PDB file of N, CA, C and O in Angstrom, chain B, residues numbered from 101:
ATOM      1  N   UNK B 101       0.903  -1.582  -0.550  1.00  0.00           N
ATOM      2  CA  UNK B 101      -0.588  -0.153  -0.199  1.00  0.00           C
ATOM      3  C   UNK B 101       0.645   1.195   0.177  1.00  0.00           C
ATOM      4  O   UNK B 101       0.601   1.940  -0.802  1.00  0.00           O
ATOM      5  N   UNK B 102       1.355   1.573   0.878  1.00  0.00           N
ATOM      6  CA  UNK B 102       2.692   2.607   0.906  1.00  0.00           C
ATOM      7  C   UNK B 102       3.479   3.372  -0.232  1.00  0.00           C
ATOM      8  O   UNK B 102       3.688   4.562  -0.465  1.00  0.00           O
ATOM      9  N   UNK B 103       3.924   1.849  -1.012  1.00  0.00           N
ATOM     10  CA  UNK B 103       4.330   1.781  -1.955  1.00  0.00           C
ATOM     11  C   UNK B 103       3.208   2.492  -2.965  1.00  0.00           C
ATOM     12  O   UNK B 103       3.007   3.676  -3.235  1.00  0.00           O
ATOM     13  N   UNK B 104       2.751   1.618  -3.278  1.00  0.00           N
ATOM     14  CA  UNK B 104       1.628   2.354  -4.504  1.00  0.00           C
ATOM     15  C   UNK B 104       1.377   3.444  -4.080  1.00  0.00           C
ATOM     16  O   UNK B 104       1.821   4.300  -4.844  1.00  0.00           O
ATOM     17  N   UNK B 105       0.722   3.981  -2.964  1.00  0.00           N
ATOM     18  CA  UNK B 105       1.049   5.581  -2.394  1.00  0.00           C
ATOM     19  C   UNK B 105       1.684   6.299  -2.994  1.00  0.00           C
ATOM     20  O   UNK B 105       1.278   7.220  -3.703  1.00  0.00           O
ATOM     21  N   UNK B 106       3.219   5.846  -2.708  1.00  0.00           N
ATOM     22  CA  UNK B 106       4.514   6.568  -2.728  1.00  0.00           C
ATOM     23  C   UNK B 106       4.617   6.941  -4.195  1.00  0.00           C
ATOM     24  O   UNK B 106       4.509   8.051  -4.716  1.00  0.00           O
ATOM     25  N   UNK B 107       4.870   5.658  -4.783  1.00  0.00           N
ATOM     26  CA  UNK B 107       4.848   5.676  -6.812  1.00  0.00           C
ATOM     27  C   UNK B 107       3.826   6.864  -7.286  1.00  0.00           C
ATOM     28  O   UNK B 107       4.243   7.827  -7.929  1.00  0.00           O
ATOM     29  N   UNK B 108       2.041   6.672  -6.803  1.00  0.00           N
ATOM     30  CA  UNK B 108       0.858   8.081  -7.326  1.00  0.00           C
ATOM     31  C   UNK B 108       1.531   9.024  -6.994  1.00  0.00           C
ATOM     32  O   UNK B 108       1.727   9.604  -8.061  1.00  0.00           O
ATOM     33  N   UNK B 109       2.143   9.708  -6.038  1.00  0.00           N
ATOM     34  CA  UNK B 109       1.842  10.870  -5.714  1.00  0.00           C
ATOM     35  C   UNK B 109       2.325  12.019  -6.567  1.00  0.00           C
ATOM     36  O   UNK B 109       1.679  13.057  -6.713  1.00  0.00           O
ATOM     37  N   UNK B 110       3.863  11.702  -7.296  1.00  0.00           N
ATOM     38  CA  UNK B 110       4.517  12.123  -8.472  1.00  0.00           C
ATOM     39  C   UNK B 110       3.493  12.781  -9.429  1.00  0.00           C
ATOM     40  O   UNK B 110       3.703  13.833 -10.033  1.00  0.00           O
ATOM     41  N   UNK B 111       2.051  11.841  -9.518  1.00  0.00           N
ATOM     42  CA  UNK B 111       1.133  12.506 -10.825  1.00  0.00           C
ATOM     43  C   UNK B 111      -0.450  13.041 -10.395  1.00  0.00           C
ATOM     44  O   UNK B 111      -1.617  12.903 -10.760  1.00  0.00           O
ATOM     45  N   UNK B 112       0.451  13.824  -9.243  1.00  0.00           N
ATOM     46  CA  UNK B 112      -0.421  15.320  -8.750  1.00  0.00           C
ATOM     47  C   UNK B 112      -1.843  14.749  -8.123  1.00  0.00           C
ATOM     48  O   UNK B 112      -1.646  13.716  -7.484  1.00  0.00           O
ATOM     49  N   UNK B 113      -2.440  14.931  -8.135  1.00  0.00           N
ATOM     50  CA  UNK B 113      -3.887  14.384  -7.489  1.00  0.00           C
ATOM     51  C   UNK B 113      -4.231  12.983  -7.762  1.00  0.00           C
ATOM     52  O   UNK B 113      -5.363  12.529  -7.598  1.00  0.00           O
ATOM     53  N   UNK B 114      -3.243  12.324  -8.175  1.00  0.00           N
ATOM     54  CA  UNK B 114      -4.306  11.575  -8.576  1.00  0.00           C
ATOM     55  C   UNK B 114      -4.992  10.173  -6.589  1.00  0.00           C
ATOM     56  O   UNK B 114      -6.003   9.644  -6.125  1.00  0.00           O
ATOM     57  N   UNK B 115      -3.162  10.377  -6.218  1.00  0.00           N
ATOM     58  CA  UNK B 115      -3.724   9.917  -4.646  1.00  0.00           C
ATOM     59  C   UNK B 115      -5.019  10.685  -3.572  1.00  0.00           C
ATOM     60  O   UNK B 115      -5.726  10.157  -2.714  1.00  0.00           O
ATOM     61  N   UNK B 116      -4.970  11.736  -3.923  1.00  0.00           N
ATOM     62  CA  UNK B 116      -5.432  12.463  -3.233  1.00  0.00           C
ATOM     63  C   UNK B 116      -7.106  12.427  -3.443  1.00  0.00           C
ATOM     64  O   UNK B 116      -7.926  12.696  -2.565  1.00  0.00           O
ATOM     65  N   UNK B 117      -7.434  11.983  -4.980  1.00  0.00           N
ATOM     66  CA  UNK B 117      -8.807  11.552  -5.100  1.00  0.00           C
ATOM     67  C   UNK B 117      -8.869  10.516  -5.261  1.00  0.00           C
ATOM     68  O   UNK B 117      -9.971  10.587  -5.806  1.00  0.00           O
ATOM     69  N   UNK B 118      -8.612   9.283  -5.286  1.00  0.00           N
ATOM     70  CA  UNK B 118      -8.116   7.918  -5.228  1.00  0.00           C
ATOM     71  C   UNK B 118      -8.924   7.757  -3.326  1.00  0.00           C
ATOM     72  O   UNK B 118      -9.800   6.967  -2.976  1.00  0.00           O
ATOM     73  N   UNK B 119      -8.227   8.786  -2.492  1.00  0.00           N
ATOM     74  CA  UNK B 119      -8.531   8.597  -1.139  1.00  0.00           C
ATOM     75  C   UNK B 119      -9.692   9.251  -0.890  1.00  0.00           C
ATOM     76  O   UNK B 119     -10.387   8.758  -0.001  1.00  0.00           O
ATOM     77  N   UNK B 120     -10.245  10.599  -1.639  1.00  0.00           N
ATOM     78  CA  UNK B 120     -11.451  10.838  -1.007  1.00  0.00           C
ATOM     79  C   UNK B 120     -12.658  10.120  -1.202  1.00  0.00           C
ATOM     80  O   UNK B 120     -13.686  10.145  -0.525  1.00  0.00           O
ATOM     81  N   UNK B 121     -12.246   9.151  -2.745  1.00  0.00           N
ATOM     82  CA  UNK B 121     -13.303   8.077  -3.500  1.00  0.00           C
ATOM     83  C   UNK B 121     -13.581   7.122  -1.861  1.00  0.00           C
ATOM     84  O   UNK B 121     -14.673   7.044  -1.300  1.00  0.00           O
ATOM     85  N   UNK B 122     -12.289   6.493  -1.368  1.00  0.00           N
ATOM     86  CA  UNK B 122     -12.575   5.338  -0.526  1.00  0.00           C
ATOM     87  C   UNK B 122     -12.726   6.000  -0.219  1.00  0.00           C
ATOM     88  O   UNK B 122     -13.838   6.273  -0.670  1.00  0.00           O
ATOM     89  N   UNK B 123     -12.202   7.359   0.866  1.00  0.00           N
ATOM     90  CA  UNK B 123     -12.628   7.335   2.720  1.00  0.00           C
ATOM     91  C   UNK B 123     -14.273   7.869   2.485  1.00  0.00           C
ATOM     92  O   UNK B 123     -15.144   7.303   3.146  1.00  0.00           O
ATOM     93  N   UNK B 124     -14.699   9.076   1.435  1.00  0.00           N
ATOM     94  CA  UNK B 124     -15.671   9.893   1.182  1.00  0.00           C
ATOM     95  C   UNK B 124     -15.487  11.038   2.158  1.00  0.00           C
ATOM     96  O   UNK B 124     -16.353  11.852   2.475  1.00  0.00           O
ATOM     97  N   UNK B 125     -14.098  10.978   2.636  1.00  0.00           N
ATOM     98  CA  UNK B 125     -14.205  11.938   3.369  1.00  0.00           C
ATOM     99  C   UNK B 125     -14.587  12.483   4.557  1.00  0.00           C
ATOM    100  O   UNK B 125     -14.343  13.501   5.204  1.00  0.00           O
ATOM    101  N   UNK B 126     -15.282  11.471   4.659  1.00  0.00           N
ATOM    102  CA  UNK B 126     -16.108  10.990   6.330  1.00  0.00           C
ATOM    103  C   UNK B 126     -15.186  10.764   7.378  1.00  0.00           C
ATOM    104  O   UNK B 126     -14.183  10.086   7.161  1.00  0.00           O
ATOM    105  N   UNK B 127     -15.444  11.325   8.645  1.00  0.00           N
ATOM    106  CA  UNK B 127     -14.543  11.079   9.768  1.00  0.00           C
ATOM    107  C   UNK B 127     -14.865   8.997  10.196  1.00  0.00           C
ATOM    108  O   UNK B 127     -15.866   8.303  10.374  1.00  0.00           O
ATOM    109  N   UNK B 128     -13.573   8.791  10.185  1.00  0.00           N
ATOM    110  CA  UNK B 128     -14.091   6.933  10.686  1.00  0.00           C
ATOM    111  C   UNK B 128     -12.809   6.668  11.882  1.00  0.00           C
ATOM    112  O   UNK B 128     -12.286   5.575  12.101  1.00  0.00           O
ATOM    113  N   UNK B 129     -12.531   7.745  12.452  1.00  0.00           N
ATOM    114  CA  UNK B 129     -11.877   7.967  13.873  1.00  0.00           C
ATOM    115  C   UNK B 129     -12.734   6.670  14.741  1.00  0.00           C
ATOM    116  O   UNK B 129     -12.050   5.867  15.375  1.00  0.00           O
ATOM    117  N   UNK B 130     -14.208   6.533  14.721  1.00  0.00           N
ATOM    118  CA  UNK B 130     -15.007   5.680  16.109  1.00  0.00           C
ATOM    119  C   UNK B 130     -14.677   4.184  15.450  1.00  0.00           C
ATOM    120  O   UNK B 130     -14.434   3.130  16.038  1.00  0.00           O
ATOM    121  N   UNK B 131     -14.749   4.448  14.108  1.00  0.00           N
ATOM    122  CA  UNK B 131     -14.864   2.517  13.524  1.00  0.00           C
ATOM    123  C   UNK B 131     -13.595   2.178  13.104  1.00  0.00           C
ATOM    124  O   UNK B 131     -13.419   1.342  12.218  1.00  0.00           O
ATOM    125  N   UNK B 132     -12.469   2.898  13.802  1.00  0.00           N
ATOM    126  CA  UNK B 132     -10.954   2.594  13.408  1.00  0.00           C
ATOM    127  C   UNK B 132     -10.482   2.557  15.604  1.00  0.00           C
ATOM    128  O   UNK B 132      -9.323   2.274  15.907  1.00  0.00           O
ATOM    129  N   UNK B 133     -11.110   2.742  16.297  1.00  0.00           N
ATOM    130  CA  UNK B 133     -11.121   2.883  17.456  1.00  0.00           C
ATOM    131  C   UNK B 133     -11.755   1.757  17.877  1.00  0.00           C
ATOM    132  O   UNK B 133     -11.501   1.243  18.966  1.00  0.00           O
ATOM    133  N   UNK B 134     -12.548   1.331  17.122  1.00  0.00           N
ATOM    134  CA  UNK B 134     -13.123  -0.054  17.861  1.00  0.00           C
ATOM    135  C   UNK B 134     -12.948  -0.858  16.907  1.00  0.00           C
ATOM    136  O   UNK B 134     -13.942  -1.569  16.765  1.00  0.00           O
ATOM    137  N   UNK B 135     -11.928  -1.131  15.994  1.00  0.00           N
ATOM    138  CA  UNK B 135     -10.834  -1.802  15.483  1.00  0.00           C
ATOM    139  C   UNK B 135      -9.334  -1.463  15.735  1.00  0.00           C
ATOM    140  O   UNK B 135      -8.442  -1.683  14.915  1.00  0.00           O
ATOM    141  N   UNK B 136      -9.182  -0.968  16.819  1.00  0.00           N
ATOM    142  CA  UNK B 136      -7.191  -1.334  17.699  1.00  0.00           C
ATOM    143  C   UNK B 136      -6.689  -0.393  16.946  1.00  0.00           C
ATOM    144  O   UNK B 136      -5.597  -0.031  17.385  1.00  0.00           O
ATOM    145  N   UNK B 137      -7.020   0.172  15.982  1.00  0.00           N
ATOM    146  CA  UNK B 137      -6.183   1.062  15.363  1.00  0.00           C
ATOM    147  C   UNK B 137      -4.842   1.886  15.533  1.00  0.00           C
ATOM    148  O   UNK B 137      -5.085   2.784  16.339  1.00  0.00           O
ATOM    149  N   UNK B 138      -3.776   1.940  15.189  1.00  0.00           N
ATOM    150  CA  UNK B 138      -3.004   2.476  16.527  1.00  0.00           C
ATOM    151  C   UNK B 138      -2.798   3.976  16.512  1.00  0.00           C
ATOM    152  O   UNK B 138      -2.789   4.698  15.515  1.00  0.00           O
ATOM    153  N   UNK B 139      -2.624   4.352  17.858  1.00  0.00           N
ATOM    154  CA  UNK B 139      -2.995   5.962  17.765  1.00  0.00           C
ATOM    155  C   UNK B 139      -1.731   6.846  16.539  1.00  0.00           C
ATOM    156  O   UNK B 139      -1.814   8.072  16.606  1.00  0.00           O
ATOM    157  N   UNK B 140      -1.230   6.592  16.060  1.00  0.00           N
ATOM    158  CA  UNK B 140      -0.304   6.709  14.863  1.00  0.00           C
ATOM    159  C   UNK B 140      -0.710   6.904  13.480  1.00  0.00           C
ATOM    160  O   UNK B 140      -0.146   7.509  12.569  1.00  0.00           O
ATOM    161  N   UNK B 141      -1.712   6.321  13.513  1.00  0.00           N
ATOM    162  CA  UNK B 141      -2.141   5.709  12.333  1.00  0.00           C
ATOM    163  C   UNK B 141      -3.734   6.352  12.237  1.00  0.00           C
ATOM    164  O   UNK B 141      -4.318   6.127  11.177  1.00  0.00           O
ATOM    165  N   UNK B 142      -4.426   7.093  13.225  1.00  0.00           N
ATOM    166  CA  UNK B 142      -5.205   7.685  13.562  1.00  0.00           C
ATOM    167  C   UNK B 142      -5.420   8.673  11.894  1.00  0.00           C
ATOM    168  O   UNK B 142      -6.106   8.973  10.916  1.00  0.00           O
ATOM    169  N   UNK B 143      -4.643   8.744  12.378  1.00  0.00           N
ATOM    170  CA  UNK B 143      -5.047  10.111  11.015  1.00  0.00           C
ATOM    171  C   UNK B 143      -5.519   9.787   9.830  1.00  0.00           C
ATOM    172  O   UNK B 143      -6.348  10.327   9.097  1.00  0.00           O
ATOM    173  N   UNK B 144      -4.631   8.456   9.706  1.00  0.00           N
ATOM    174  CA  UNK B 144      -5.636   8.245   7.965  1.00  0.00           C
ATOM    175  C   UNK B 144      -7.641   7.743   8.249  1.00  0.00           C
ATOM    176  O   UNK B 144      -8.723   7.860   7.674  1.00  0.00           O
ATOM    177  N   UNK B 145      -7.185   7.304   9.222  1.00  0.00           N
ATOM    178  CA  UNK B 145      -9.323   7.446   9.484  1.00  0.00           C
ATOM    179  C   UNK B 145      -9.706   8.643   9.347  1.00  0.00           C
ATOM    180  O   UNK B 145     -10.762   8.830   8.744  1.00  0.00           O
ATOM    181  N   UNK B 146      -9.178   9.445   9.714  1.00  0.00           N
ATOM    182  CA  UNK B 146      -9.562  10.827  10.453  1.00  0.00           C
ATOM    183  C   UNK B 146      -9.685  11.639   9.334  1.00  0.00           C
ATOM    184  O   UNK B 146      -9.307  12.808   9.413  1.00  0.00           O
ATOM    185  N   UNK B 147     -10.408  10.969   7.747  1.00  0.00           N
ATOM    186  CA  UNK B 147     -10.301  11.650   5.983  1.00  0.00           C
ATOM    187  C   UNK B 147     -10.623  12.630   5.758  1.00  0.00           C
ATOM    188  O   UNK B 147     -10.607  12.895   4.555  1.00  0.00           O
ATOM    189  N   UNK B 148     -11.031  13.587   6.575  1.00  0.00           N
ATOM    190  CA  UNK B 148     -11.522  15.087   6.061  1.00  0.00           C
ATOM    191  C   UNK B 148     -10.411  15.945   6.015  1.00  0.00           C
ATOM    192  O   UNK B 148     -10.485  17.172   6.060  1.00  0.00           O
ATOM    193  N   UNK B 149      -9.142  15.131   5.902  1.00  0.00           N
ATOM    194  CA  UNK B 149      -7.834  15.913   5.709  1.00  0.00           C
ATOM    195  C   UNK B 149      -7.237  15.214   4.410  1.00  0.00           C
ATOM    196  O   UNK B 149      -8.034  14.639   3.669  1.00  0.00           O
ATOM    197  N   UNK B 150      -6.257  15.224   4.176  1.00  0.00           N
ATOM    198  CA  UNK B 150      -5.963  15.078   2.901  1.00  0.00           C
ATOM    199  C   UNK B 150      -4.580  13.512   3.616  1.00  0.00           C
ATOM    200  O   UNK B 150      -3.964  13.456   4.680  1.00  0.00           O
ATOM    201  N   UNK B 151      -4.607  12.681   2.604  1.00  0.00           N
ATOM    202  CA  UNK B 151      -4.378  11.753   3.138  1.00  0.00           C
ATOM    203  C   UNK B 151      -2.240  12.354   3.909  1.00  0.00           C
ATOM    204  O   UNK B 151      -1.753  13.473   3.746  1.00  0.00           O
ATOM    205  N   UNK B 152      -1.901  11.773   4.266  1.00  0.00           N
ATOM    206  CA  UNK B 152      -0.911  12.020   4.938  1.00  0.00           C
ATOM    207  C   UNK B 152       0.358  11.958   4.075  1.00  0.00           C
ATOM    208  O   UNK B 152       0.347  11.108   3.185  1.00  0.00           O
ATOM    209  N   UNK B 153       1.166  12.528   4.169  1.00  0.00           N
ATOM    210  CA  UNK B 153       1.841  12.194   3.028  1.00  0.00           C
ATOM    211  C   UNK B 153       3.608  11.873   3.158  1.00  0.00           C
ATOM    212  O   UNK B 153       4.379  11.688   2.216  1.00  0.00           O
ATOM    213  N   UNK B 154       3.860  11.877   4.304  1.00  0.00           N
ATOM    214  CA  UNK B 154       5.172  11.593   5.035  1.00  0.00           C
ATOM    215  C   UNK B 154       4.767   9.779   5.127  1.00  0.00           C
ATOM    216  O   UNK B 154       4.795   9.334   6.274  1.00  0.00           O
ATOM    217  N   UNK B 155       4.326   8.530   3.742  1.00  0.00           N
ATOM    218  CA  UNK B 155       4.269   7.500   4.018  1.00  0.00           C
ATOM    219  C   UNK B 155       5.502   6.922   5.184  1.00  0.00           C
ATOM    220  O   UNK B 155       5.261   6.227   6.171  1.00  0.00           O
ATOM    221  N   UNK B 156       6.732   7.383   4.786  1.00  0.00           N
ATOM    222  CA  UNK B 156       8.048   6.094   5.600  1.00  0.00           C
ATOM    223  C   UNK B 156       8.161   6.956   7.130  1.00  0.00           C
ATOM    224  O   UNK B 156       9.268   7.052   7.661  1.00  0.00           O
ATOM    225  N   UNK B 157       7.388   7.341   7.542  1.00  0.00           N
ATOM    226  CA  UNK B 157       7.106   7.593   8.529  1.00  0.00           C
ATOM    227  C   UNK B 157       5.872   6.629   9.914  1.00  0.00           C
ATOM    228  O   UNK B 157       5.772   6.475  11.131  1.00  0.00           O
ATOM    229  N   UNK B 158       5.207   6.247   8.660  1.00  0.00           N
ATOM    230  CA  UNK B 158       4.252   5.657   9.077  1.00  0.00           C
ATOM    231  C   UNK B 158       4.068   4.260   8.788  1.00  0.00           C
ATOM    232  O   UNK B 158       3.082   3.525   8.755  1.00  0.00           O
ATOM    233  N   UNK B 159       5.061   4.135   8.627  1.00  0.00           N
ATOM    234  CA  UNK B 159       4.987   2.267   7.894  1.00  0.00           C
ATOM    235  C   UNK B 159       4.497   0.914   8.925  1.00  0.00           C
ATOM    236  O   UNK B 159       4.378  -0.272   8.619  1.00  0.00           O
ATOM    237  N   UNK B 160       4.295   1.530  10.113  1.00  0.00           N
ATOM    238  CA  UNK B 160       3.461   0.649  10.995  1.00  0.00           C
ATOM    239  C   UNK B 160       3.088   0.287  10.861  1.00  0.00           C
ATOM    240  O   UNK B 160       3.074  -0.907  11.159  1.00  0.00           O
ATOM    241  N   UNK B 161       2.006   1.136   9.984  1.00  0.00           N
ATOM    242  CA  UNK B 161       0.712   1.611  10.003  1.00  0.00           C
ATOM    243  C   UNK B 161       0.133   0.863   9.083  1.00  0.00           C
ATOM    244  O   UNK B 161      -1.095   0.785   9.044  1.00  0.00           O
ATOM    245  N   UNK B 162       1.169  -0.001   7.934  1.00  0.00           N
ATOM    246  CA  UNK B 162       0.711  -1.005   7.173  1.00  0.00           C
ATOM    247  C   UNK B 162      -0.175  -2.196   7.652  1.00  0.00           C
ATOM    248  O   UNK B 162      -1.035  -2.708   6.936  1.00  0.00           O
ATOM    249  N   UNK B 163       0.145  -2.642   9.085  1.00  0.00           N
ATOM    250  CA  UNK B 163      -0.631  -3.363  10.284  1.00  0.00           C
ATOM    251  C   UNK B 163      -2.124  -3.029  10.191  1.00  0.00           C
ATOM    252  O   UNK B 163      -3.030  -3.841  10.381  1.00  0.00           O
ATOM    253  N   UNK B 164      -2.325  -1.260   9.762  1.00  0.00           N
ATOM    254  CA  UNK B 164      -3.515  -1.350  10.302  1.00  0.00           C
ATOM    255  C   UNK B 164      -4.664  -1.516   9.243  1.00  0.00           C
ATOM    256  O   UNK B 164      -5.780  -2.010   9.407  1.00  0.00           O
ATOM    257  N   UNK B 165      -4.030  -0.911   7.977  1.00  0.00           N
ATOM    258  CA  UNK B 165      -4.867  -0.659   6.415  1.00  0.00           C
ATOM    259  C   UNK B 165      -5.960  -1.628   6.492  1.00  0.00           C
ATOM    260  O   UNK B 165      -7.087  -1.174   6.291  1.00  0.00           O
ATOM    261  N   UNK B 166      -5.854  -2.759   6.720  1.00  0.00           N
ATOM    262  CA  UNK B 166      -6.829  -3.512   6.186  1.00  0.00           C
ATOM    263  C   UNK B 166      -7.911  -2.960   7.534  1.00  0.00           C
ATOM    264  O   UNK B 166      -9.025  -3.439   7.320  1.00  0.00           O
ATOM    265  N   UNK B 167      -7.909  -2.671   7.974  1.00  0.00           N
ATOM    266  CA  UNK B 167      -8.773  -2.336   9.504  1.00  0.00           C
ATOM    267  C   UNK B 167      -9.107  -0.541   8.905  1.00  0.00           C
ATOM    268  O   UNK B 167     -10.193  -0.177   9.356  1.00  0.00           O
ATOM    269  N   UNK B 168      -8.857  -0.135   8.587  1.00  0.00           N
ATOM    270  CA  UNK B 168      -8.621   0.925   7.737  1.00  0.00           C
ATOM    271  C   UNK B 168      -9.519   1.441   6.728  1.00  0.00           C
ATOM    272  O   UNK B 168     -10.236   2.441   6.690  1.00  0.00           O
ATOM    273  N   UNK B 169      -9.222   0.213   5.678  1.00  0.00           N
ATOM    274  CA  UNK B 169     -10.384  -0.672   4.753  1.00  0.00           C
ATOM    275  C   UNK B 169     -11.307  -0.462   5.198  1.00  0.00           C
ATOM    276  O   UNK B 169     -12.031   0.495   4.922  1.00  0.00           O
ATOM    277  N   UNK B 170     -11.499  -1.262   5.957  1.00  0.00           N
ATOM    278  CA  UNK B 170     -13.289  -2.265   6.700  1.00  0.00           C
ATOM    279  C   UNK B 170     -13.286  -1.182   7.003  1.00  0.00           C
ATOM    280  O   UNK B 170     -14.461  -0.938   6.729  1.00  0.00           O
ATOM    281  N   UNK B 171     -12.780   0.015   7.483  1.00  0.00           N
ATOM    282  CA  UNK B 171     -13.666   0.729   7.891  1.00  0.00           C
ATOM    283  C   UNK B 171     -14.273   1.929   6.864  1.00  0.00           C
ATOM    284  O   UNK B 171     -15.222   2.540   7.357  1.00  0.00           O
ATOM    285  N   UNK B 172     -13.940   2.278   5.757  1.00  0.00           N
ATOM    286  CA  UNK B 172     -14.221   3.094   4.623  1.00  0.00           C
ATOM    287  C   UNK B 172     -15.026   1.881   4.170  1.00  0.00           C
ATOM    288  O   UNK B 172     -16.128   2.429   4.168  1.00  0.00           O
ATOM    289  N   UNK B 173     -15.282   0.589   3.773  1.00  0.00           N
ATOM    290  CA  UNK B 173     -16.147  -0.064   2.766  1.00  0.00           C
ATOM    291  C   UNK B 173     -17.412  -0.261   4.104  1.00  0.00           C
ATOM    292  O   UNK B 173     -18.542  -0.189   3.623  1.00  0.00           O
ATOM    293  N   UNK B 174     -17.409  -0.441   5.326  1.00  0.00           N
ATOM    294  CA  UNK B 174     -18.707  -0.269   6.040  1.00  0.00           C
ATOM    295  C   UNK B 174     -19.680   0.741   6.224  1.00  0.00           C
ATOM    296  O   UNK B 174     -20.893   0.650   6.410  1.00  0.00           O
ATOM    297  N   UNK B 175     -18.414   2.394   6.081  1.00  0.00           N
ATOM    298  CA  UNK B 175     -19.671   3.383   5.340  1.00  0.00           C
ATOM    299  C   UNK B 175     -20.001   3.141   4.507  1.00  0.00           C
ATOM    300  O   UNK B 175     -21.226   3.248   4.467  1.00  0.00           O
ATOM    301  N   UNK B 176     -19.444   2.712   3.369  1.00  0.00           N
ATOM    302  CA  UNK B 176     -19.774   2.684   2.296  1.00  0.00           C
ATOM    303  C   UNK B 176     -20.820   2.096   1.687  1.00  0.00           C
ATOM    304  O   UNK B 176     -21.539   2.618   0.835  1.00  0.00           O
ATOM    305  N   UNK B 177     -20.940   0.500   2.330  1.00  0.00           N
ATOM    306  CA  UNK B 177     -21.879  -0.209   2.095  1.00  0.00           C
ATOM    307  C   UNK B 177     -23.775   0.189   2.399  1.00  0.00           C
ATOM    308  O   UNK B 177     -24.805  -0.334   1.973  1.00  0.00           O
ATOM    309  N   UNK B 178     -23.427   1.672   3.587  1.00  0.00           N
ATOM    310  CA  UNK B 178     -24.543   2.352   3.939  1.00  0.00           C
ATOM    311  C   UNK B 178     -25.009   4.090   3.846  1.00  0.00           C
ATOM    312  O   UNK B 178     -25.998   4.751   4.164  1.00  0.00           O
ATOM    313  N   UNK B 179     -23.556   4.380   3.166  1.00  0.00           N
ATOM    314  CA  UNK B 179     -23.853   5.660   2.361  1.00  0.00           C
ATOM    315  C   UNK B 179     -23.567   5.923   1.238  1.00  0.00           C
ATOM    316  O   UNK B 179     -22.917   5.104   0.588  1.00  0.00           O
ATOM    317  N   UNK B 180     -23.937   7.061   0.710  1.00  0.00           N
ATOM    318  CA  UNK B 180     -23.207   7.063  -1.113  1.00  0.00           C
ATOM    319  C   UNK B 180     -21.805   7.457  -0.457  1.00  0.00           C
ATOM    320  O   UNK B 180     -21.400   7.411   0.704  1.00  0.00           O
ATOM    321  N   UNK B 181     -21.068   7.972  -1.986  1.00  0.00           N
ATOM    322  CA  UNK B 181     -19.528   8.002  -2.140  1.00  0.00           C
ATOM    323  C   UNK B 181     -19.087   9.810  -1.768  1.00  0.00           C
ATOM    324  O   UNK B 181     -20.197  10.301  -1.563  1.00  0.00           O
ATOM    325  N   UNK B 182     -18.745  10.180  -1.713  1.00  0.00           N
ATOM    326  CA  UNK B 182     -18.746  11.617  -1.664  1.00  0.00           C
ATOM    327  C   UNK B 182     -19.017  11.664  -3.151  1.00  0.00           C
ATOM    328  O   UNK B 182     -19.482  12.788  -3.340  1.00  0.00           O
ATOM    329  N   UNK B 183     -18.994  11.390  -3.640  1.00  0.00           N
ATOM    330  CA  UNK B 183     -19.612  11.855  -5.322  1.00  0.00           C
ATOM    331  C   UNK B 183     -21.172  11.365  -5.497  1.00  0.00           C
ATOM    332  O   UNK B 183     -21.657  11.169  -6.611  1.00  0.00           O
ATOM    333  N   UNK B 184     -21.757  11.226  -4.519  1.00  0.00           N
ATOM    334  CA  UNK B 184     -23.065  10.565  -4.252  1.00  0.00           C
ATOM    335  C   UNK B 184     -23.766   9.612  -4.797  1.00  0.00           C
ATOM    336  O   UNK B 184     -24.967   9.567  -5.063  1.00  0.00           O
ATOM    337  N   UNK B 185     -22.813   8.749  -4.966  1.00  0.00           N
ATOM    338  CA  UNK B 185     -23.673   7.839  -6.275  1.00  0.00           C
ATOM    339  C   UNK B 185     -23.344   6.491  -4.769  1.00  0.00           C
ATOM    340  O   UNK B 185     -22.391   6.419  -3.992  1.00  0.00           O
ATOM    341  N   UNK B 186     -24.488   5.698  -4.878  1.00  0.00           N
ATOM    342  CA  UNK B 186     -24.091   4.376  -4.426  1.00  0.00           C
ATOM    343  C   UNK B 186     -23.446   3.281  -5.313  1.00  0.00           C
ATOM    344  O   UNK B 186     -23.146   2.191  -4.827  1.00  0.00           O
TER     345      UNK B 186
END
């Protein structure tokens, strides 16, 4: 995951657009807390902000990306995405 984010970062808004779509820019903090996401990684759950760009400082978060993804998915199963699509 971090390799992909790092590879796509130079492509201008690619990572931002993908992140916005996946997260719906929704605050997933409560869900992430329930899934025991590490405190350092919670900024990936609070997706009302841009995706953190300092990926190498967050290598430990790799172990939490499945939980974070599941929070995004849980939200999208019950709510339209940021673009209003179901």
